MMTF fields as JSON, N, C-alpha, C and O atoms, coordinates in Angstrom:
{
  "mmtfVersion": "1.0.0",
  "mmtfProducer": "UNKNOWN",
  "numBonds": 283,
  "numAtoms": 284,
  "numGroups": 71,
  "numChains": 1,
  "numModels": 1,
  "chainsPerModel": [1],
  "groupsPerChain": [71],
  "chainIdList": ["A"],
  "bondAtomList": [4, 2, 8, 6, 12, 10, 16, 14, 20, 18, 24, 22, 28, 26, 32, 30, 36, 34, 40, 38, 44, 42, 48, 46, 52, 50, 56, 54, 60, 58, 64, 62, 68, 66, 72, 70, 76, 74, 80, 78, 84, 82, 88, 86, 92, 90, 96, 94, 100, 98, 104, 102, 108, 106, 112, 110, 116, 114, 120, 118, 124, 122, 128, 126, 132, 130, 136, 134, 140, 138, 144, 142, 148, 146, 152, 150, 156, 154, 160, 158, 164, 162, 168, 166, 172, 170, 176, 174, 180, 178, 184, 182, 188, 186, 192, 190, 196, 194, 200, 198, 204, 202, 208, 206, 212, 210, 216, 214, 220, 218, 224, 222, 228, 226, 232, 230, 236, 234, 240, 238, 244, 242, 248, 246, 252, 250, 256, 254, 260, 258, 264, 262, 268, 266, 272, 270, 276, 274, 280, 278],
  "bondOrderList": [1, 1, 1, 1, 1, 1, 1, 1, 1, 1, 1, 1, 1, 1, 1, 1, 1, 1, 1, 1, 1, 1, 1, 1, 1, 1, 1, 1, 1, 1, 1, 1, 1, 1, 1, 1, 1, 1, 1, 1, 1, 1, 1, 1, 1, 1, 1, 1, 1, 1, 1, 1, 1, 1, 1, 1, 1, 1, 1, 1, 1, 1, 1, 1, 1, 1, 1, 1, 1, 1],
  "groupList": [{"groupName": "MET", "atomNameList": ["N", "CA", "C", "O"], "elementList": ["N", "C", "C", "O"], "formalChargeList": [0, 0, 0, 0], "bondAtomList": [1, 0, 2, 1, 3, 2], "bondOrderList": [1, 1, 2], "singleLetterCode": "M", "chemCompType": "L-PEPTIDE LINKING"}, {"groupName": "PRO", "atomNameList": ["N", "CA", "C", "O"], "elementList": ["N", "C", "C", "O"], "formalChargeList": [0, 0, 0, 0], "bondAtomList": [1, 0, 2, 1, 3, 2], "bondOrderList": [1, 1, 2], "singleLetterCode": "P", "chemCompType": "L-PEPTIDE LINKING"}, {"groupName": "LEU", "atomNameList": ["N", "CA", "C", "O"], "elementList": ["N", "C", "C", "O"], "formalChargeList": [0, 0, 0, 0], "bondAtomList": [1, 0, 2, 1, 3, 2], "bondOrderList": [1, 1, 2], "singleLetterCode": "L", "chemCompType": "L-PEPTIDE LINKING"}, {"groupName": "GLN", "atomNameList": ["N", "CA", "C", "O"], "elementList": ["N", "C", "C", "O"], "formalChargeList": [0, 0, 0, 0], "bondAtomList": [1, 0, 2, 1, 3, 2], "bondOrderList": [1, 1, 2], "singleLetterCode": "Q", "chemCompType": "L-PEPTIDE LINKING"}, {"groupName": "ILE", "atomNameList": ["N", "CA", "C", "O"], "elementList": ["N", "C", "C", "O"], "formalChargeList": [0, 0, 0, 0], "bondAtomList": [1, 0, 2, 1, 3, 2], "bondOrderList": [1, 1, 2], "singleLetterCode": "I", "chemCompType": "L-PEPTIDE LINKING"}, {"groupName": "THR", "atomNameList": ["N", "CA", "C", "O"], "elementList": ["N", "C", "C", "O"], "formalChargeList": [0, 0, 0, 0], "bondAtomList": [1, 0, 2, 1, 3, 2], "bondOrderList": [1, 1, 2], "singleLetterCode": "T", "chemCompType": "L-PEPTIDE LINKING"}, {"groupName": "VAL", "atomNameList": ["N", "CA", "C", "O"], "elementList": ["N", "C", "C", "O"], "formalChargeList": [0, 0, 0, 0], "bondAtomList": [1, 0, 2, 1, 3, 2], "bondOrderList": [1, 1, 2], "singleLetterCode": "V", "chemCompType": "L-PEPTIDE LINKING"}, {"groupName": "ASP", "atomNameList": ["N", "CA", "C", "O"], "elementList": ["N", "C", "C", "O"], "formalChargeList": [0, 0, 0, 0], "bondAtomList": [1, 0, 2, 1, 3, 2], "bondOrderList": [1, 1, 2], "singleLetterCode": "D", "chemCompType": "L-PEPTIDE LINKING"}, {"groupName": "GLY", "atomNameList": ["N", "CA", "C", "O"], "elementList": ["N", "C", "C", "O"], "formalChargeList": [0, 0, 0, 0], "bondAtomList": [1, 0, 2, 1, 3, 2], "bondOrderList": [1, 1, 2], "singleLetterCode": "G", "chemCompType": "PEPTIDE LINKING"}, {"groupName": "PHE", "atomNameList": ["N", "CA", "C", "O"], "elementList": ["N", "C", "C", "O"], "formalChargeList": [0, 0, 0, 0], "bondAtomList": [1, 0, 2, 1, 3, 2], "bondOrderList": [1, 1, 2], "singleLetterCode": "F", "chemCompType": "L-PEPTIDE LINKING"}, {"groupName": "SER", "atomNameList": ["N", "CA", "C", "O"], "elementList": ["N", "C", "C", "O"], "formalChargeList": [0, 0, 0, 0], "bondAtomList": [1, 0, 2, 1, 3, 2], "bondOrderList": [1, 1, 2], "singleLetterCode": "S", "chemCompType": "L-PEPTIDE LINKING"}, {"groupName": "TYR", "atomNameList": ["N", "CA", "C", "O"], "elementList": ["N", "C", "C", "O"], "formalChargeList": [0, 0, 0, 0], "bondAtomList": [1, 0, 2, 1, 3, 2], "bondOrderList": [1, 1, 2], "singleLetterCode": "Y", "chemCompType": "L-PEPTIDE LINKING"}, {"groupName": "LYS", "atomNameList": ["N", "CA", "C", "O"], "elementList": ["N", "C", "C", "O"], "formalChargeList": [0, 0, 0, 0], "bondAtomList": [1, 0, 2, 1, 3, 2], "bondOrderList": [1, 1, 2], "singleLetterCode": "K", "chemCompType": "L-PEPTIDE LINKING"}, {"groupName": "HIS", "atomNameList": ["N", "CA", "C", "O"], "elementList": ["N", "C", "C", "O"], "formalChargeList": [0, 0, 0, 0], "bondAtomList": [1, 0, 2, 1, 3, 2], "bondOrderList": [1, 1, 2], "singleLetterCode": "H", "chemCompType": "L-PEPTIDE LINKING"}, {"groupName": "ALA", "atomNameList": ["N", "CA", "C", "O"], "elementList": ["N", "C", "C", "O"], "formalChargeList": [0, 0, 0, 0], "bondAtomList": [1, 0, 2, 1, 3, 2], "bondOrderList": [1, 1, 2], "singleLetterCode": "A", "chemCompType": "L-PEPTIDE LINKING"}, {"groupName": "CYS", "atomNameList": ["N", "CA", "C", "O"], "elementList": ["N", "C", "C", "O"], "formalChargeList": [0, 0, 0, 0], "bondAtomList": [1, 0, 2, 1, 3, 2], "bondOrderList": [1, 1, 2], "singleLetterCode": "C", "chemCompType": "L-PEPTIDE LINKING"}, {"groupName": "GLU", "atomNameList": ["N", "CA", "C", "O"], "elementList": ["N", "C", "C", "O"], "formalChargeList": [0, 0, 0, 0], "bondAtomList": [1, 0, 2, 1, 3, 2], "bondOrderList": [1, 1, 2], "singleLetterCode": "E", "chemCompType": "L-PEPTIDE LINKING"}, {"groupName": "ARG", "atomNameList": ["N", "CA", "C", "O"], "elementList": ["N", "C", "C", "O"], "formalChargeList": [0, 0, 0, 0], "bondAtomList": [1, 0, 2, 1, 3, 2], "bondOrderList": [1, 1, 2], "singleLetterCode": "R", "chemCompType": "L-PEPTIDE LINKING"}],
  "groupTypeList": [0, 1, 2, 3, 3, 4, 5, 6, 1, 1, 7, 7, 3, 2, 8, 3, 1, 6, 7, 9, 1, 1, 2, 10, 6, 2, 11, 12, 13, 10, 1, 14, 15, 10, 4, 10, 14, 8, 14, 0, 2, 16, 6, 3, 14, 9, 14, 17, 16, 13, 1, 7, 6, 1, 6, 9, 6, 6, 7, 6, 2, 8, 3, 3, 10, 2, 10, 17, 17, 2, 16],
  "groupIdList": [1, 2, 3, 4, 5, 6, 7, 8, 9, 10, 11, 12, 13, 14, 15, 16, 17, 18, 19, 20, 21, 22, 23, 24, 25, 26, 27, 28, 29, 30, 31, 32, 33, 34, 35, 36, 37, 38, 39, 40, 41, 42, 43, 44, 45, 46, 47, 48, 49, 50, 51, 52, 53, 54, 55, 56, 57, 58, 59, 60, 61, 62, 63, 64, 65, 66, 67, 68, 69, 70, 71],
  "secStructList": [7, 7, 7, 3, 3, 7, 7, 7, 7, 7, 4, 4, 4, 6, 6, 1, 7, 7, 7, 7, 7, 1, 1, 7, 3, 3, 3, 3, 3, 7, 6, 6, 7, 2, 2, 2, 2, 2, 2, 2, 2, 2, 2, 2, 2, 2, 2, 2, 2, 7, 6, 6, 1, 7, 3, 3, 3, 3, 3, 6, 6, 6, 6, 2, 2, 2, 2, 2, 2, 2, 7],
  "xCoordList": [156.229, 157.654, 158.1, 157.474, 159.156, 159.606, 160.216, 160.619, 160.274, 160.917, 162.39, 163.008, 162.941, 164.345, 165.084, 164.685, 166.154, 166.961, 167.862, 168.423, 167.995, 168.921, 170.078, 169.871, 171.289, 172.476, 173.305, 173.082, 174.246, 175.122, 175.946, 176.558, 175.967, 176.76, 178.255, 178.652, 179.08, 180.528, 180.94, 180.243, 182.077, 182.546, 182.616, 182.32, 183.004, 183.146, 181.798, 181.756, 180.693, 179.362, 178.585, 177.466, 179.16, 178.474, 178.278, 179.181, 177.133, 176.836, 176.282, 175.833, 176.306, 175.749, 174.23, 173.736, 173.498, 172.036, 171.634, 172.299, 170.546, 170.003, 168.852, 167.993, 168.828, 167.811, 166.649, 166.612, 165.697, 164.501, 163.427, 163.406, 162.546, 161.413, 160.561, 160.63, 159.765, 158.957, 158.033, 157.822, 157.488, 156.643, 157.245, 157.34, 157.651, 158.208, 157.968, 157.649, 158.126, 157.936, 159.27, 159.961, 159.622, 160.825, 160.381, 159.793, 160.661, 160.254, 161.491, 162.334, 161.598, 162.701, 162.229, 161.329, 162.857, 162.421, 163.404, 164.617, 162.863, 163.676, 163.332, 162.232, 164.263, 163.975, 163.834, 163.427, 164.159, 164.056, 162.753, 162.537, 161.894, 160.681, 159.442, 159.263, 158.597, 157.389, 156.397, 155.69, 156.344, 155.465, 155.958, 155.163, 157.269, 157.855, 157.612, 157.457, 157.577, 157.294, 155.882, 155.665, 154.935, 153.572, 153.489, 152.766, 154.232, 154.247, 154.862, 154.447, 155.856, 156.48, 155.451, 155.482, 154.553, 153.492, 152.618, 152.211, 152.338, 151.549, 152.308, 151.725, 153.592, 154.414, 154.47, 154.368, 154.631, 154.655, 153.316, 153.283, 152.225, 150.901, 150.753, 150.237, 151.198, 151.15, 151.94, 151.475, 153.135, 153.988, 153.307, 153.409, 152.619, 151.9, 150.721, 150.459, 150.026, 148.84, 149.18, 148.356, 150.383, 150.816, 152.172, 153.174, 152.21, 153.498, 154.202, 155.392, 153.493, 154.093, 154.824, 155.527, 154.664, 155.307, 156.505, 156.332, 157.724, 158.891, 158.837, 158.5, 159.166, 159.191, 160.607, 161.126, 161.222, 162.586, 162.552, 161.766, 163.408, 163.46, 164.868, 165.852, 164.952, 166.23, 166.162, 165.256, 167.102, 167.226, 167.896, 169.086, 167.14, 167.673, 168.76, 169.54, 168.832, 169.905, 171.144, 172.265, 170.938, 172.061, 172.63, 173.771, 171.852, 172.265, 172.064, 171.41, 172.627, 172.386, 172.812, 172.084, 173.972, 174.428, 173.505, 173.182, 173.085, 172.154, 170.811, 170.227, 170.323, 169.047, 169.089, 168.139, 170.199, 170.331, 170.391, 169.823, 171.06, 171.161, 169.802, 169.504, 168.976, 167.651, 166.704, 165.718, 166.984, 166.12, 166.114, 165.453],
  "yCoordList": [18.523, 18.76, 17.937, 18.026, 17.146, 16.335, 17.2, 18.34, 16.635, 17.339, 17.505, 16.626, 18.626, 18.921, 19.048, 19.83, 18.287, 18.362, 19.592, 19.904, 20.28, 21.406, 20.958, 20.353, 21.252, 20.899, 22.151, 23.187, 22.048, 23.175, 23.502, 22.612, 24.774, 25.139, 25.075, 25.091, 25.002, 25.029, 26.304, 27.316, 26.249, 27.396, 28.681, 29.758, 28.582, 29.794, 30.408, 31.519, 29.696, 30.229, 30.612, 31.115, 30.382, 30.769, 32.275, 33.026, 32.71, 34.13, 34.696, 35.842, 33.903, 34.36, 34.186, 33.23, 35.084, 34.933, 33.68, 33.277, 33.083, 31.908, 32.364, 33.125, 31.915, 32.339, 31.352, 30.423, 31.554, 30.736, 31.37, 32.589, 30.561, 31.13, 31.999, 31.836, 32.914, 33.806, 33.066, 33.516, 31.941, 31.137, 29.75, 29.044, 29.362, 28.032, 27.637, 28.474, 26.348, 25.81, 25.261, 24.551, 25.596, 25.059, 24.273, 24.834, 22.982, 22.11, 21.571, 20.93, 21.83, 21.303, 19.984, 19.96, 18.886, 17.54, 16.866, 16.922, 16.22, 15.405, 13.934, 13.501, 13.159, 11.75, 10.923, 9.764, 11.487, 10.755, 11.039, 10.497, 11.867, 12.297, 11.732, 11.898, 11.072, 10.483, 11.556, 11.359, 12.669, 13.765, 14.327, 14.639, 14.453, 14.95, 13.971, 14.39, 12.686, 11.677, 11.873, 11.786, 12.132, 12.411, 13.694, 13.775, 14.694, 15.968, 15.804, 16.464, 14.917, 14.68, 14.128, 14.47, 13.286, 12.773, 13.918, 13.926, 14.874, 16.044, 16.898, 17.39, 17.069, 17.861, 17.176, 17.835, 15.863, 15.115, 15.233, 15.387, 15.161, 15.307, 16.711, 16.867, 17.717, 19.09, 19.195, 19.794, 18.611, 18.679, 18.015, 18.502, 16.912, 16.238, 17.088, 17.157, 17.721, 18.507, 19.868, 20.47, 20.343, 21.663, 21.54, 22.048, 20.875, 20.639, 21.912, 21.877, 23.021, 24.286, 24.998, 25.981, 24.508, 25.132, 24.279, 23.121, 24.839, 24.086, 23.813, 24.7, 22.6, 22.216, 21.76, 20.82, 22.443, 22.142, 21.517, 21.926, 20.526, 19.818, 19.92, 19.714, 20.243, 20.254, 19.194, 19.215, 18.279, 17.257, 17.919, 18.234, 18.13, 18.878, 18.117, 18.731, 16.813, 16.042, 15.976, 16.155, 15.722, 15.608, 16.946, 17.017, 18.003, 19.344, 20.326, 21.357, 19.999, 20.799, 22.247, 23.148, 22.487, 23.882, 24.675, 25.828, 24.073, 24.753, 24.986, 26.062, 23.992, 24.123, 25.285, 26.062, 25.397, 26.511, 27.845, 28.828, 27.896, 29.161, 29.581, 30.772, 28.598, 28.933, 29.419, 30.092, 29.093, 29.561, 31.055, 31.664],
  "zCoordList": [-35.247, -35.064, -33.853, -32.797, -33.979, -32.845, -31.742, -31.976, -30.541, -29.436, -29.758, -30.358, -29.359, -29.62, -28.297, -27.434, -28.135, -26.926, -26.993, -28.044, -25.877, -25.783, -24.91, -23.858, -25.343, -24.569, -24.325, -24.95, -23.426, -23.109, -24.347, -24.937, -24.746, -25.925, -25.622, -24.457, -26.659, -26.443, -25.717, -25.781, -25.026, -24.241, -25.056, -24.538, -26.322, -27.123, -27.503, -28.031, -27.238, -27.543, -26.289, -26.391, -25.106, -23.875, -23.855, -24.225, -23.435, -23.362, -24.654, -24.685, -25.73, -26.998, -26.956, -26.358, -27.573, -27.593, -28.363, -29.318, -27.932, -28.595, -29.477, -29.032, -30.702, -31.656, -31.646, -32.453, -30.73, -30.674, -31.555, -31.724, -32.11, -32.85, -31.916, -30.698, -32.465, -31.63, -30.663, -29.537, -31.098, -30.226, -30.145, -31.149, -28.95, -28.741, -27.292, -26.447, -27.023, -25.676, -25.196, -25.926, -23.964, -23.334, -22.106, -21.182, -22.1, -20.999, -20.307, -20.935, -19.015, -18.212, -17.599, -16.76, -18.037, -17.676, -16.733, -16.937, -15.688, -14.792, -15.017, -14.676, -15.59, -15.842, -14.565, -14.632, -13.414, -12.155, -11.408, -10.324, -11.962, -11.274, -11.958, -13.164, -11.196, -11.779, -12.246, -13.234, -11.55, -11.988, -13.316, -14.203, -13.445, -14.684, -15.833, -16.98, -15.538, -16.573, -17.118, -18.327, -16.244, -16.674, -17.472, -18.465, -17.034, -17.755, -19.142, -20.095, -19.249, -20.553, -21.549, -22.732, -21.072, -21.946, -22.458, -23.62, -21.593, -21.992, -23.003, -23.969, -22.78, -23.7, -25.065, -26.099, -25.063, -26.323, -27.059, -28.28, -26.312, -26.928, -27.516, -28.622, -26.793, -27.301, -28.602, -29.572, -28.616, -29.813, -31.009, -32.135, -30.765, -31.856, -32.355, -33.556, -31.429, -31.782, -32.388, -33.077, -32.13, -32.607, -33.304, -32.801, -34.448, -35.11, -35.571, -35.885, -35.616, -36.026, -34.888, -35.123, -33.658, -32.497, -32.079, -31.699, -32.144, -31.715, -30.203, -29.419, -29.809, -28.397, -28.071, -28.672, -27.11, -26.693, -25.3, -24.446, -25.08, -23.8, -23.236, -23.947, -21.944, -21.24, -20.151, -19.317, -20.154, -19.118, -17.907, -17.955, -16.827, -15.682, -14.933, -14.205, -15.09, -14.455, -15.342, -14.866, -16.619, -17.544, -17.976, -18.432, -17.838, -18.25, -17.092, -17.25, -15.935, -14.727, -14.874, -14.457, -15.456, -15.56, -16.485, -16.198, -17.578, -18.481, -17.804, -17.932, -17.092, -16.379, -15.387, -15.293, -14.645, -13.689, -14.406, -13.93, -15.531, -16.286, -16.818, -16.907, -17.174, -17.7, -16.617, -16.918, -15.372, -14.272, -14.26, -13.418]
}
C-alpha cells in the first residue's frame, strides 16, 4: 500500500472523528530534517514489507496546524 498524505480537512469537517483502520501507522515527517529523511526511508521500507498496513504521512512544515493537533 503506498504512503498516504494527510492534509487539513475542510473547516466544516474539523472536529469530526477520523475513520482510520484498526491498525495503521502515522508518521510525522519534516522535509527539512536529515534525520527525518532517513526515517522516511524506514517508513517506506515498512510500507513495502507490510502492504496490508496503511501508512499515513503528515508533512509537519506544510501541515503545521494538523501536526500540532495530532500531538
